[in-house]
C-alpha positions in Angstrom: -15.2 -11.7 8.1 -16.5 -10.8 4.6 -15.9 -12.8 1.5 -14.2 -11.2 -1.5 -14.8 -12.3 -5.0 -11.5 -11.4 -6.5 -7.9 -10.8 -5.6 -8.2 -7.2 -6.6 -11.0 -6.7 -4.1 -8.9 -8.4 -1.4 -5.9 -6.1 -2.2 -8.2 -3.0 -2.1 -9.7 -4.1 1.2 -6.3 -4.7 2.7 -4.9 -1.3 1.4 -8.0 0.5 2.8 -7.5 -1.2 6.2 -3.8 -0.3 6.4 -4.5 3.2 5.2 -6.9 3.7 8.0 -4.4 2.4 10.6 -1.2 4.0 9.4 -0.1 7.5 9.8 0.6 8.7 6.2 3.2 11.3 7.4 5.3 8.9 9.5 8.5 7.8 7.8 9.4 4.1 8.1 13.0 2.9 8.3 12.3 -0.5 6.9 11.2 1.1 3.6 14.1 3.6 3.2 12.6 6.3 5.4 9.8 7.0 2.9 6.4 8.0 4.1 3.7 5.4 3.5 2.1 7.3 0.6 5.6 8.0 -1.0 6.4 4.3 -0.7 3.2 3.3 -2.3 3.8 5.7 -5.2 7.3 4.4 -5.7 6.1 0.8 -5.5 3.4 1.4 -8.2 5.9 3.2 -10.4 8.5 0.4 -10.0 5.8 -2.2 -10.8 4.6 -0.3 -13.9 8.2 0.0 -15.1 8.8 -3.7 -14.7 5.8 -4.6 -16.8 
């Protein structure tokens, strides 16, 4: 297990791991039938709008 200096590095490492494992074209019912890349885009837009 590698050590990460910041939370941002940990988030990036986690995202990269999930991105490698997930099928970007498969829709997921638990996230409103969005594809993983669509869900991530929506989540980022929602987060930016909230700030």
